[in-house]
N, CA, C and O atoms as CSV, one atom per row, in Angstrom:
chain,resi,resn,atom,element,x,y,z
A,1,ASP,N,N,90.498,113.022,89.209
A,1,ASP,CA,C,89.411,113.308,88.414
A,1,ASP,C,C,88.066,113.331,89.251
A,1,ASP,O,O,88.096,112.961,90.425
A,2,GLU,N,N,86.942,113.738,88.693
A,2,GLU,CA,C,85.714,113.768,89.605
A,2,GLU,C,C,85.377,112.281,89.943
A,2,GLU,O,O,85.097,112.091,91.126
A,3,ARG,N,N,85.354,111.256,89.168
A,3,ARG,CA,C,85.174,110.015,89.587
A,3,ARG,C,C,85.718,109.404,90.714
A,3,ARG,O,O,85.119,108.719,91.543
A,4,GLN,N,N,87.135,109.764,90.676
A,4,GLN,CA,C,87.868,109.300,91.835
A,4,GLN,C,C,87.495,109.983,93.126
A,4,GLN,O,O,87.379,109.379,94.193
A,5,LEU,N,N,87.298,111.383,92.955
A,5,LEU,CA,C,86.957,111.908,94.259
A,5,LEU,C,C,85.534,111.553,94.996
A,5,LEU,O,O,85.325,111.706,96.199
A,6,LYS,N,N,84.537,111.017,93.971
A,6,LYS,CA,C,83.498,110.546,94.239
A,6,LYS,C,C,83.545,109.094,94.910
A,6,LYS,O,O,82.706,108.704,95.721
A,7,GLU,N,N,84.719,108.293,94.428
A,7,GLU,CA,C,84.816,107.017,94.926
A,7,GLU,C,C,85.562,107.240,96.426
A,7,GLU,O,O,85.387,106.456,97.359
A,8,THR,N,N,86.288,108.252,96.493
A,8,THR,CA,C,86.935,108.511,97.745
A,8,THR,C,C,85.979,108.876,98.878
A,8,THR,O,O,86.026,108.421,100.021
A,9,GLU,N,N,85.078,109.788,98.387
A,9,GLU,CA,C,84.020,110.393,99.577
A,9,GLU,C,C,83.183,109.081,99.848
A,9,GLU,O,O,82.823,108.902,101.011
A,10,GLU,N,N,82.875,108.249,98.996
A,10,GLU,CA,C,81.897,107.082,99.307
A,10,GLU,C,C,82.707,106.050,100.091
A,10,GLU,O,O,82.072,105.236,100.762
A,11,LEU,N,N,84.071,105.996,100.079
A,11,LEU,CA,C,84.762,105.046,100.833
A,11,LEU,C,C,84.614,103.702,100.184
A,11,LEU,O,O,84.460,102.645,100.795
A,12,LEU,N,N,84.678,103.861,98.800
A,12,LEU,CA,C,84.477,102.600,97.800
A,12,LEU,C,C,85.643,101.754,98.138
A,12,LEU,O,O,85.311,100.666,98.608
A,13,PHE,N,N,86.817,101.934,98.037
A,13,PHE,CA,C,87.982,101.138,98.369
A,13,PHE,C,C,87.868,100.239,99.525
A,13,PHE,O,O,88.168,99.046,99.501
A,14,ILE,N,N,87.412,100.890,100.549
A,14,ILE,CA,C,87.314,100.340,102.038
A,14,ILE,C,C,86.279,99.381,101.979
A,14,ILE,O,O,86.472,98.329,102.588
A,15,LYS,N,N,85.105,99.550,101.301
A,15,LYS,CA,C,84.064,98.830,101.365
A,15,LYS,C,C,84.348,97.583,100.416
A,15,LYS,O,O,84.109,96.441,100.810
A,16,MET,N,N,84.877,97.849,99.122
A,16,MET,CA,C,85.371,96.688,98.559
A,16,MET,C,C,86.339,95.712,99.412
A,16,MET,O,O,86.076,94.512,99.481
A,17,VAL,N,N,87.284,96.177,99.954
A,17,VAL,CA,C,88.198,95.226,100.665
A,17,VAL,C,C,87.408,94.700,101.730
A,17,VAL,O,O,87.595,93.494,101.895
A,18,MET,N,N,86.543,95.251,102.544
A,18,MET,CA,C,85.848,94.629,103.634
A,18,MET,C,C,84.977,93.474,103.023
A,18,MET,O,O,84.891,92.383,103.587
A,19,ARG,N,N,84.297,93.780,101.774
A,19,ARG,CA,C,83.524,92.862,101.061
A,19,ARG,C,C,84.348,91.509,100.731
A,19,ARG,O,O,83.861,90.403,100.967
A,20,TYR,N,N,85.543,91.669,100.207
A,20,TYR,CA,C,86.546,90.787,99.776
A,20,TYR,C,C,86.797,89.852,101.051
A,20,TYR,O,O,86.720,88.625,100.989
A,21,LEU,N,N,87.088,90.529,102.151
A,21,LEU,CA,C,87.481,89.865,103.260
A,21,LEU,C,C,86.395,89.043,103.959
A,21,LEU,O,O,86.626,88.084,104.695
A,22,HIS,N,N,85.036,89.581,103.609
A,22,HIS,CA,C,83.823,89.028,104.127
A,22,HIS,C,C,83.521,87.690,103.347
A,22,HIS,O,O,83.035,86.672,103.838
A,23,LYS,N,N,83.905,87.889,102.029
A,23,LYS,CA,C,83.462,86.743,101.010
A,23,LYS,C,C,84.398,85.598,101.226
A,23,LYS,O,O,83.969,84.450,101.338
A,24,ASN,N,N,85.680,85.894,101.287
A,24,ASN,CA,C,86.685,84.756,101.481
A,24,ASN,C,C,86.912,84.481,103.072
A,24,ASN,O,O,87.972,83.928,103.365
A,25,ARG,N,N,86.224,84.739,103.877
A,25,ARG,CA,C,86.251,84.234,105.198
A,25,ARG,C,C,87.837,84.470,105.942
A,25,ARG,O,O,88.378,83.596,106.620
A,26,VAL,N,N,88.391,85.710,105.688
A,26,VAL,CA,C,89.744,85.933,105.929
A,26,VAL,C,C,89.792,86.054,107.640
A,26,VAL,O,O,88.943,86.505,108.408
A,27,ARG,N,N,91.044,85.504,107.893
A,27,ARG,CA,C,91.361,85.617,109.500
A,27,ARG,C,C,91.910,87.049,109.683
A,27,ARG,O,O,92.816,87.484,108.972
A,28,VAL,N,N,91.340,87.744,110.642
A,28,VAL,CA,C,91.806,89.094,110.918
A,28,VAL,C,C,92.272,89.440,112.347
A,28,VAL,O,O,91.929,88.652,113.228
A,29,LEU,N,N,92.926,90.397,112.656
A,29,LEU,CA,C,93.263,90.905,114.049
A,29,LEU,C,C,92.668,92.286,114.139
A,29,LEU,O,O,93.075,93.160,113.374
A,30,LEU,N,N,91.728,92.535,115.027
A,30,LEU,CA,C,91.317,93.733,115.222
A,30,LEU,C,C,92.138,94.709,116.327
A,30,LEU,O,O,92.272,94.381,117.506
A,31,LEU,N,N,92.554,95.699,115.873
A,31,LEU,CA,C,93.383,96.686,116.749
A,31,LEU,C,C,92.962,98.049,116.842
A,31,LEU,O,O,92.620,98.707,115.860
A,32,ALA,N,N,92.986,98.503,118.088
A,32,ALA,CA,C,92.606,99.949,118.175
A,32,ALA,C,C,93.304,100.542,119.348
A,32,ALA,O,O,93.891,99.778,120.116
A,33,GLU,N,N,93.302,101.735,119.551
A,33,GLU,CA,C,93.964,102.429,120.583
A,33,GLU,C,C,93.502,102.301,122.055
A,33,GLU,O,O,94.300,102.276,122.992
A,34,THR,N,N,92.070,102.216,122.203
A,34,THR,CA,C,91.465,102.054,123.260
A,34,THR,C,C,90.446,100.977,123.255
A,34,THR,O,O,90.020,100.592,122.167
A,35,GLU,N,N,89.976,100.407,124.444
A,35,GLU,CA,C,88.885,99.666,124.599
A,35,GLU,C,C,87.716,99.998,124.010
A,35,GLU,O,O,87.098,99.152,123.364
A,36,THR,N,N,87.297,101.162,124.142
A,36,THR,CA,C,85.919,101.878,123.546
A,36,THR,C,C,86.217,101.610,121.957
A,36,THR,O,O,85.481,100.950,121.224
A,37,ASP,N,N,87.239,102.143,121.629
A,37,ASP,CA,C,87.338,102.008,119.791
A,37,ASP,C,C,87.181,100.567,119.519
A,37,ASP,O,O,86.588,100.186,118.510
A,38,LEU,N,N,87.664,99.792,120.337
A,38,LEU,CA,C,87.822,98.321,119.927
A,38,LEU,C,C,86.539,97.595,119.864
A,38,LEU,O,O,86.257,96.777,118.988
A,39,GLN,N,N,85.784,97.941,120.843
A,39,GLN,CA,C,84.319,97.521,121.028
A,39,GLN,C,C,83.397,98.172,119.736
A,39,GLN,O,O,82.562,97.509,119.121
A,40,LYS,N,N,83.668,99.368,119.500
A,40,LYS,CA,C,83.123,99.928,118.294
A,40,LYS,C,C,83.408,99.045,117.042
A,40,LYS,O,O,82.542,98.553,116.318
A,41,LEU,N,N,84.676,98.927,116.908
A,41,LEU,CA,C,85.179,97.938,115.614
A,41,LEU,C,C,84.583,96.629,115.772
A,41,LEU,O,O,84.078,96.168,114.749
A,42,GLU,N,N,84.525,95.894,116.870
A,42,GLU,CA,C,84.031,94.571,116.877
A,42,GLU,C,C,82.435,94.528,116.607
A,42,GLU,O,O,81.884,93.643,115.954
A,43,THR,N,N,81.850,95.510,117.150
A,43,THR,CA,C,80.419,95.581,116.759
A,43,THR,C,C,79.936,95.771,115.431
A,43,THR,O,O,78.955,95.241,114.911
A,44,TYR,N,N,80.919,96.770,114.835
A,44,TYR,CA,C,80.752,97.003,113.302
A,44,TYR,C,C,81.055,95.589,112.615
A,44,TYR,O,O,80.320,95.188,111.713
A,45,MET,N,N,82.116,94.868,113.045
A,45,MET,CA,C,82.433,93.801,112.098
A,45,MET,C,C,81.041,92.688,112.273
A,45,MET,O,O,80.361,92.169,111.388
A,46,ARG,N,N,80.951,92.585,113.606
A,46,ARG,CA,C,79.703,91.498,113.897
A,46,ARG,C,C,78.370,91.807,113.114
A,46,ARG,O,O,77.644,90.920,112.664
A,47,GLU,N,N,78.132,93.119,113.002
A,47,GLU,CA,C,76.696,93.521,112.502
A,47,GLU,C,C,76.840,93.213,110.729
A,47,GLU,O,O,76.000,92.667,110.015
A,48,ASP,N,N,78.181,93.757,110.333
A,48,ASP,CA,C,78.068,93.838,108.852
A,48,ASP,C,C,78.897,92.704,108.206
A,48,ASP,O,O,78.608,92.378,107.055
A,49,TYR,N,N,79.794,92.146,108.781
A,49,TYR,CA,C,80.729,91.266,108.091
A,49,TYR,C,C,81.045,89.971,109.034
A,49,TYR,O,O,82.191,89.672,109.368
A,50,GLU,N,N,79.899,89.251,109.413
A,50,GLU,CA,C,80.124,88.165,110.364
A,50,GLU,C,C,80.786,86.945,109.829
A,50,GLU,O,O,80.948,85.949,110.533
A,51,ASN,N,N,81.205,87.021,108.479
A,51,ASN,CA,C,82.050,85.842,107.919
A,51,ASN,C,C,83.587,86.184,108.057
A,51,ASN,O,O,84.524,85.395,107.942
A,52,ILE,N,N,83.630,87.394,108.300
A,52,ILE,CA,C,85.180,87.427,108.588
A,52,ILE,C,C,85.548,86.828,110.027
A,52,ILE,O,O,84.821,87.004,111.004
A,53,GLN,N,N,86.640,86.168,110.064
A,53,GLN,CA,C,86.864,85.542,111.386
A,53,GLN,C,C,88.005,86.319,112.018
A,53,GLN,O,O,89.175,86.434,111.650
A,54,VAL,N,N,87.307,86.867,113.154
A,54,VAL,CA,C,88.208,87.778,114.276
A,54,VAL,C,C,88.785,86.608,115.034
A,54,VAL,O,O,88.128,85.828,115.724
A,55,VAL,N,N,90.243,86.568,114.803
A,55,VAL,CA,C,91.036,85.663,115.561
A,55,VAL,C,C,91.653,86.274,116.738
A,55,VAL,O,O,91.949,85.524,117.668
A,56,GLU,N,N,91.889,87.528,116.833
A,56,GLU,CA,C,92.429,88.248,117.993
A,56,GLU,C,C,92.186,89.612,117.914
A,56,GLU,O,O,92.182,90.215,116.841
A,57,MET,N,N,91.938,90.252,119.239
A,57,MET,CA,C,91.780,91.637,119.403
A,57,MET,C,C,92.510,92.400,120.455
A,57,MET,O,O,92.647,91.895,121.570
A,58,ALA,N,N,93.005,93.624,120.170
A,58,ALA,CA,C,94.015,94.205,120.945
A,58,ALA,C,C,93.831,95.762,120.814
A,58,ALA,O,O,93.359,96.410,119.880
A,59,THR,N,N,94.378,96.200,122.103
A,59,THR,CA,C,94.546,97.756,122.210
A,59,THR,C,C,95.891,98.073,122.379
A,59,THR,O,O,96.660,97.282,122.926
A,60,MET,N,N,96.281,99.268,121.917
A,60,MET,CA,C,97.610,99.726,122.194
A,60,MET,C,C,97.915,99.932,123.555
A,60,MET,O,O,99.024,99.714,124.042
A,61,GLU,N,N,96.730,100.437,124.294
A,61,GLU,CA,C,96.831,100.820,125.898
A,61,GLU,C,C,97.129,99.579,126.740
A,61,GLU,O,O,97.842,99.597,127.743
A,62,GLU,N,N,96.428,98.342,126.166
A,62,GLU,CA,C,96.448,97.307,126.961
A,62,GLU,C,C,98.076,96.760,126.975
A,62,GLU,O,O,98.524,96.094,127.908
A,63,HIS,N,N,98.809,97.124,125.880
A,63,HIS,CA,C,100.092,96.520,125.729
A,63,HIS,C,C,101.036,97.648,125.983
A,63,HIS,O,O,102.224,97.441,125.737
A,64,GLY,N,N,100.668,98.826,126.446
A,64,GLY,CA,C,101.494,99.851,126.838
A,64,GLY,C,C,102.280,100.596,125.507
A,64,GLY,O,O,103.297,101.270,125.672
A,65,ASN,N,N,101.783,100.418,124.438
A,65,ASN,CA,C,102.438,100.916,123.484
A,65,ASN,C,C,103.643,100.355,123.036
A,65,ASN,O,O,104.310,100.810,122.106
A,66,CYS,N,N,103.926,99.339,123.719
A,66,CYS,CA,C,105.138,98.398,123.456
A,66,CYS,C,C,105.104,97.474,122.200
A,66,CYS,O,O,104.420,96.452,122.146
A,67,ASP,N,N,106.039,98.003,121.030
A,67,ASP,CA,C,106.204,97.309,119.929
A,67,ASP,C,C,106.389,95.879,119.931
A,67,ASP,O,O,105.745,95.160,119.167
A,68,ASP,N,N,107.269,95.411,120.784
A,68,ASP,CA,C,107.675,93.873,120.910
A,68,ASP,C,C,106.302,93.218,121.247
A,68,ASP,O,O,105.921,92.245,120.597
A,69,MET,N,N,105.509,93.775,122.322
A,69,MET,CA,C,104.285,92.939,122.556
A,69,MET,C,C,103.387,92.841,121.479
A,69,MET,O,O,102.937,91.746,121.144
A,70,MET,N,N,103.075,93.925,120.886
A,70,MET,CA,C,102.307,94.048,119.791
A,70,MET,C,C,102.630,93.045,118.552
A,70,MET,O,O,101.776,92.375,117.971
A,71,LEU,N,N,104.114,93.068,118.234
A,71,LEU,CA,C,104.635,92.162,117.271
A,71,LEU,C,C,104.175,90.646,117.622
A,71,LEU,O,O,103.570,89.874,116.878
A,72,ASN,N,N,104.615,90.423,118.937
A,72,ASN,CA,C,104.246,89.097,119.219
A,72,ASN,C,C,102.898,88.674,118.878
A,72,ASN,O,O,102.618,87.649,118.257
A,73,LEU,N,N,102.065,89.557,119.340
A,73,LEU,CA,C,100.703,89.191,119.399
A,73,LEU,C,C,100.061,89.192,117.841
A,73,LEU,O,O,99.076,88.505,117.570
A,74,VAL,N,N,100.632,89.915,117.002
A,74,VAL,CA,C,100.144,90.045,115.765
A,74,VAL,C,C,100.695,88.692,114.887
A,74,VAL,O,O,100.031,88.090,114.044
A,75,ASN,N,N,101.863,88.427,115.241
A,75,ASN,CA,C,102.727,87.112,114.623
A,75,ASN,C,C,102.117,86.002,115.124
A,75,ASN,O,O,101.710,85.123,114.365
A,76,GLY,N,N,102.004,85.933,116.311
A,76,GLY,CA,C,101.470,84.705,116.888
A,76,GLY,C,C,100.012,84.185,116.692
A,76,GLY,O,O,99.653,83.031,116.923
A,77,ALA,N,N,99.160,85.278,116.199
A,77,ALA,CA,C,97.719,85.076,115.919
A,77,ALA,C,C,97.847,84.460,114.439
A,77,ALA,O,O,96.860,83.850,114.028
A,78,GLU,N,N,98.770,84.542,113.749
A,78,GLU,CA,C,98.821,84.234,112.252
A,78,GLU,C,C,97.551,84.408,111.580
A,78,GLU,O,O,96.734,83.546,111.256
A,79,VAL,N,N,97.513,85.850,111.400
A,79,VAL,CA,C,96.369,86.333,110.653
A,79,VAL,C,C,96.647,86.862,109.154
A,79,VAL,O,O,97.763,87.268,108.830
A,80,ASP,N,N,95.619,86.830,108.315
A,80,ASP,CA,C,95.853,87.546,106.998
A,80,ASP,C,C,95.775,88.848,106.892
A,80,ASP,O,O,96.267,89.462,105.946
A,81,CYS,N,N,95.119,89.417,107.904
A,81,CYS,CA,C,94.798,90.980,107.763
A,81,CYS,C,C,94.548,91.414,109.095
A,81,CYS,O,O,93.867,90.812,109.925
A,82,ILE,N,N,95.252,92.697,109.275
A,82,ILE,CA,C,95.081,93.465,110.452
A,82,ILE,C,C,94.056,94.731,110.133
A,82,ILE,O,O,94.276,95.567,109.257
A,83,LEU,N,N,93.050,94.721,110.887
A,83,LEU,CA,C,92.180,95.954,110.667
A,83,LEU,C,C,92.255,96.893,111.907
A,83,LEU,O,O,91.848,96.578,113.025
A,84,SER,N,N,92.809,98.055,111.583
A,84,SER,CA,C,93.420,98.891,112.563
A,84,SER,C,C,92.613,100.225,112.671
A,84,SER,O,O,92.481,100.936,111.675
A,85,ALA,N,N,92.106,100.543,113.803
A,85,ALA,CA,C,91.348,101.889,114.082
A,85,ALA,C,C,92.477,102.599,114.945
A,85,ALA,O,O,92.041,103.378,115.792
A,86,LEU,N,N,93.728,102.470,114.876
A,86,LEU,CA,C,94.423,103.474,115.497
A,86,LEU,C,C,94.455,105.020,114.740
A,86,LEU,O,O,94.288,105.182,113.532
A,87,PRO,N,N,94.674,105.966,115.601
A,87,PRO,CA,C,94.672,107.166,115.085
A,87,PRO,C,C,96.026,107.474,114.351
A,87,PRO,O,O,97.029,106.780,114.520
A,88,SER,N,N,95.977,108.614,113.490
A,88,SER,CA,C,97.202,108.955,112.961
A,88,SER,C,C,97.709,109.977,113.678
A,88,SER,O,O,96.920,110.852,114.035
A,89,PRO,N,N,99.016,110.081,114.012
A,89,PRO,CA,C,100.151,109.296,113.392
A,89,PRO,C,C,100.484,108.208,113.989
A,89,PRO,O,O,101.445,107.611,113.502
A,90,MET,N,N,99.864,107.658,115.115
A,90,MET,CA,C,100.226,106.523,115.705
A,90,MET,C,C,100.463,105.323,114.931
A,90,MET,O,O,101.448,104.595,115.056
A,91,GLU,N,N,99.290,105.121,113.947
A,91,GLU,CA,C,99.362,103.896,113.182
A,91,GLU,C,C,100.618,103.841,112.265
A,91,GLU,O,O,101.322,102.834,112.180
A,92,GLU,N,N,100.847,104.992,111.588
A,92,GLU,CA,C,101.843,105.007,110.545
A,92,GLU,C,C,103.157,104.950,111.240
A,92,GLU,O,O,104.039,104.317,110.661
A,93,GLN,N,N,103.426,105.480,112.336
A,93,GLN,CA,C,104.760,105.343,113.099
A,93,GLN,C,C,104.840,103.829,113.328
A,93,GLN,O,O,105.872,103.254,112.982
A,94,PHE,N,N,103.803,103.113,113.902
A,94,PHE,CA,C,104.043,101.718,114.190
A,94,PHE,C,C,104.454,100.986,113.064
A,94,PHE,O,O,105.485,100.315,113.111
A,95,VAL,N,N,103.818,101.040,112.148
A,95,VAL,CA,C,103.743,100.246,110.885
A,95,VAL,C,C,105.302,100.541,110.302
A,95,VAL,O,O,106.048,99.582,110.106
A,96,SER,N,N,105.671,101.673,110.085
A,96,SER,CA,C,107.131,102.013,109.587
A,96,SER,C,C,108.131,101.595,110.663
A,96,SER,O,O,109.239,101.261,110.243
A,97,ARG,N,N,107.943,101.562,111.852
A,97,ARG,CA,C,108.944,100.970,112.501
A,97,ARG,C,C,109.010,99.519,112.444
A,97,ARG,O,O,110.107,98.984,112.608
A,98,ASN,N,N,108.099,98.901,112.257
A,98,ASN,CA,C,107.930,97.368,112.244
A,98,ASN,C,C,107.548,96.686,111.088
A,98,ASN,O,O,107.233,95.496,111.122
A,99,LYS,N,N,107.553,97.435,109.938
A,99,LYS,CA,C,107.162,96.719,108.647
A,99,LYS,C,C,107.812,95.342,108.450
A,99,LYS,O,O,107.184,94.301,108.255
A,100,MET,N,N,109.176,95.466,108.527
A,100,MET,CA,C,109.934,94.228,108.216
A,100,MET,C,C,109.502,93.070,109.053
A,100,MET,O,O,109.614,91.940,108.576
A,101,LEU,N,N,109.000,93.246,110.305
A,101,LEU,CA,C,108.707,92.368,111.242
A,101,LEU,C,C,107.328,91.778,111.212
A,101,LEU,O,O,107.073,90.697,111.743
A,102,LEU,N,N,106.516,92.450,110.630
A,102,LEU,CA,C,104.829,92.091,110.655
A,102,LEU,C,C,104.505,90.903,109.851
A,102,LEU,O,O,104.843,91.009,108.672
A,103,ASN,N,N,104.018,89.955,110.136
A,103,ASN,CA,C,103.651,88.667,109.392
A,103,ASN,C,C,102.259,88.482,108.944
A,103,ASN,O,O,101.714,87.378,108.939
A,104,ALA,N,N,101.608,89.732,108.514
A,104,ALA,CA,C,100.268,89.849,107.897
A,104,ALA,C,C,100.409,90.312,106.655
A,104,ALA,O,O,101.330,91.097,106.429
A,105,ARG,N,N,99.547,89.924,105.647
A,105,ARG,CA,C,99.543,90.203,104.290
A,105,ARG,C,C,99.006,91.723,104.087
A,105,ARG,O,O,99.589,92.510,103.341
A,106,ILE,N,N,97.884,92.045,104.794
A,106,ILE,CA,C,97.332,93.298,104.625
A,106,ILE,C,C,97.208,94.019,106.163
A,106,ILE,O,O,96.890,93.450,107.207
A,107,TRP,N,N,97.510,95.241,105.999
A,107,TRP,CA,C,97.335,96.114,107.007
A,107,TRP,C,C,96.217,97.228,106.569
A,107,TRP,O,O,96.479,98.092,105.733
A,108,LEU,N,N,95.068,97.134,107.152
A,108,LEU,CA,C,93.992,98.097,106.618
A,108,LEU,C,C,93.805,99.156,107.810
A,108,LEU,O,O,93.384,98.839,108.923
A,109,GLY,N,N,94.139,100.335,107.464
A,109,GLY,CA,C,93.855,101.389,108.639
A,109,GLY,C,C,92.637,102.049,108.459
A,109,GLY,O,O,92.498,102.707,107.428
A,110,LEU,N,N,91.669,101.990,109.329
A,110,LEU,CA,C,90.387,102.637,108.976
A,110,LEU,C,C,90.371,103.965,109.700
A,110,LEU,O,O,89.637,104.882,109.333
A,111,GLY,N,N,91.328,104.072,110.905
A,111,GLY,CA,C,91.172,105.353,111.545
A,111,GLY,C,C,89.825,105.660,112.013
A,111,GLY,O,O,89.087,104.816,112.523
A,112,ASN,N,N,89.496,106.975,111.818
A,112,ASN,CA,C,88.215,107.372,112.212
A,112,ASN,C,C,87.086,107.120,111.156
A,112,ASN,O,O,85.992,107.658,111.328
A,113,LEU,N,N,87.340,106.234,109.952
A,113,LEU,CA,C,86.308,106.002,108.994
A,113,LEU,C,C,85.341,105.018,109.442
A,113,LEU,O,O,84.332,104.852,108.756
A,114,LEU,N,N,85.533,104.262,110.631
A,114,LEU,CA,C,84.408,103.553,111.088
A,114,LEU,C,C,83.270,104.499,111.567
A,114,LEU,O,O,82.109,104.120,111.410
A,115,ASP,N,N,83.501,105.596,112.089
A,115,ASP,CA,C,82.246,106.328,112.463
A,115,ASP,C,C,81.697,106.855,111.119
A,115,ASP,O,O,80.475,106.885,110.981
A,116,GLU,N,N,82.476,107.260,110.145
A,116,GLU,CA,C,81.799,107.689,108.895
A,116,GLU,C,C,81.020,106.564,108.242
A,116,GLU,O,O,79.996,106.886,107.640
A,117,MET,N,N,81.345,105.374,108.279
A,117,MET,CA,C,80.838,104.247,107.612
A,117,MET,C,C,79.562,104.006,108.311
A,117,MET,O,O,78.510,103.902,107.680
A,118,LYS,N,N,79.631,103.900,109.793
A,118,LYS,CA,C,78.224,103.723,110.614
A,118,LYS,C,C,77.234,104.989,110.276
A,118,LYS,O,O,76.026,104.776,110.177
A,119,GLN,N,N,77.715,106.181,110.118
A,119,GLN,CA,C,76.707,107.150,109.948
A,119,GLN,C,C,76.244,106.858,108.580
A,119,GLN,O,O,75.021,106.813,108.442
A,120,GLU,N,N,76.955,106.657,107.573
A,120,GLU,CA,C,76.581,106.353,106.260
A,120,GLU,C,C,75.396,105.399,106.188
A,120,GLU,O,O,74.319,105.649,105.648
A,121,LYS,N,N,75.745,104.257,106.815
A,121,LYS,CA,C,74.861,103.174,107.064
A,121,LYS,C,C,73.432,103.591,107.609
A,121,LYS,O,O,72.369,103.292,107.065
A,122,HIS,N,N,73.574,104.304,108.732
A,122,HIS,CA,C,72.411,104.885,109.388
A,122,HIS,C,C,71.619,105.765,108.586
A,122,HIS,O,O,70.397,105.803,108.730
A,123,ILE,N,N,72.261,106.523,107.696
A,123,ILE,CA,C,71.479,107.340,106.834
A,123,ILE,C,C,71.046,106.675,105.504
A,123,ILE,O,O,70.184,107.213,104.809
A,124,LEU,N,N,71.637,105.508,105.142
A,124,LEU,CA,C,70.654,104.692,104.136
A,124,LEU,C,C,69.631,103.822,104.801
A,124,LEU,O,O,68.689,103.436,104.110
A,125,LYS,N,N,69.711,103.429,106.192
A,125,LYS,CA,C,68.556,102.887,106.615
A,125,LYS,C,C,67.298,103.860,106.833
A,125,LYS,O,O,66.125,103.521,106.683
A,126,ILE,N,N,67.710,105.012,107.178
A,126,ILE,CA,C,66.555,106.117,107.185
A,126,ILE,C,C,66.075,106.258,105.852
A,126,ILE,O,O,64.892,105.951,105.706
A,127,SER,N,N,66.729,106.667,104.784
A,127,SER,CA,C,66.344,106.882,103.465
A,127,SER,C,C,65.503,105.517,103.023
A,127,SER,O,O,64.471,105.608,102.358
A,128,GLN,N,N,65.990,104.380,103.412
A,128,GLN,CA,C,65.291,103.284,102.798
A,128,GLN,C,C,63.678,103.057,103.670
A,128,GLN,O,O,62.629,102.705,103.130
A,129,SER,N,N,63.830,103.293,104.758
A,129,SER,CA,C,62.294,103.216,105.638
A,129,SER,C,C,61.477,104.427,105.149
A,129,SER,O,O,60.250,104.395,105.239
A,130,TYR,N,N,62.110,105.483,104.641
A,130,TYR,CA,C,61.303,106.641,104.122
A,130,TYR,C,C,60.540,106.235,102.853
A,130,TYR,O,O,59.340,106.432,102.663
A,131,VAL,N,N,61.447,105.607,101.961
A,131,VAL,CA,C,60.879,104.986,100.745
A,131,VAL,C,C,59.863,104.046,100.829
A,131,VAL,O,O,58.826,104.060,100.167
A,132,LYS,N,N,60.285,102.991,101.904
A,132,LYS,CA,C,59.239,102.092,102.053
A,132,LYS,C,C,57.792,102.908,102.611
A,132,LYS,O,O,56.678,102.730,102.116
A,133,ALA,N,N,58.013,103.566,103.421
A,133,ALA,CA,C,56.763,104.084,104.092
A,133,ALA,C,C,56.083,105.090,102.991
A,133,ALA,O,O,54.855,105.175,102.971
A,134,ARG,N,N,56.775,105.753,102.194
A,134,ARG,CA,C,56.189,106.450,101.245
A,134,ARG,C,C,55.329,105.724,99.941
A,134,ARG,O,O,54.332,106.208,99.405
A,135,TRP,N,N,55.925,104.565,99.624
A,135,TRP,CA,C,55.579,103.843,98.456
A,135,TRP,C,C,54.981,102.726,98.532
A,135,TRP,O,O,54.472,102.200,97.542
A,136,GLN,N,N,54.954,102.149,99.838
A,136,GLN,CA,C,54.533,100.887,99.991
A,136,GLN,C,C,52.956,100.821,99.930
A,136,GLN,O,O,52.513,99.901,99.242
A,137,LYS,N,N,52.098,101.598,100.503
A,137,LYS,CA,C,50.859,101.642,100.388
A,137,LYS,C,C,50.401,101.952,98.921
A,137,LYS,O,O,49.567,101.188,98.435
A,138,PRO,N,N,50.787,102.823,98.294
A,138,PRO,CA,C,50.470,102.879,96.794
A,138,PRO,C,C,50.632,101.660,95.964
A,138,PRO,O,O,49.795,101.271,95.150
A,139,VAL,N,N,51.752,101.089,96.220
A,139,VAL,CA,C,52.022,99.900,95.536
A,139,VAL,C,C,51.043,98.587,95.747
A,139,VAL,O,O,50.599,97.807,94.904
A,140,GLN,N,N,50.880,98.624,97.094
A,140,GLN,CA,C,49.954,97.645,97.761
A,140,GLN,C,C,48.464,97.765,96.929
A,140,GLN,O,O,47.803,96.854,96.430
A,141,THR,N,N,48.206,99.135,96.965
A,141,THR,CA,C,46.887,99.363,96.301
A,141,THR,C,C,46.791,99.028,94.797
A,141,THR,O,O,45.812,98.476,94.295
A,142,MET,N,N,47.866,99.402,94.142
A,142,MET,CA,C,47.978,99.036,92.565
A,142,MET,C,C,47.914,97.305,92.525
A,142,MET,O,O,47.321,96.725,91.616
A,143,GLN,N,N,48.574,96.609,93.583
A,143,GLN,CA,C,48.646,95.039,93.237
A,143,GLN,C,C,47.301,94.668,93.452
A,143,GLN,O,O,46.863,93.834,92.661
A,144,LYS,N,N,46.465,95.125,94.414
A,144,LYS,CA,C,45.258,94.789,94.740
A,144,LYS,C,C,44.204,95.020,93.445
A,144,LYS,O,O,43.383,94.162,93.123
A,145,SER,N,N,44.322,96.032,92.903
A,145,SER,CA,C,43.587,96.373,91.768
A,145,SER,C,C,43.825,95.478,90.515
A,145,SER,O,O,42.917,95.273,89.709
A,146,HIS,N,N,44.958,95.000,90.389
A,146,HIS,CA,C,45.105,93.918,89.365
A,146,HIS,C,C,44.779,92.803,89.577
A,146,HIS,O,O,44.917,91.944,88.707
């Protein structure tokens, strides 16, 4: 239905999960394919969700796409959630091969959604500054006259 399409476009579910993780100070592992993607993910977390406890960070390239090494890292970190920025189908293949061995309650695959969320945040900042610039002076004038 139309409401569900709108929620999907606005990434409502992802935002709600992130808010939950932030509010409950959940322990997470950040996972990405490359160091560049990992840095983007870490920056996003630091800027918007500082209460989420990032316990460990890893890239698939640093572990040579070796499932055993990644499983040891994930399970050794004792995290509640894995925030993954792995591309599709790499992420789906890794999870399906190792789902019985992963000791995390939540695997949240962000894929390329991180770029969309950052772009949306940038657009929101621009629109807020426009509204502020457009209405701040008239509001201040009204307040002085009262």
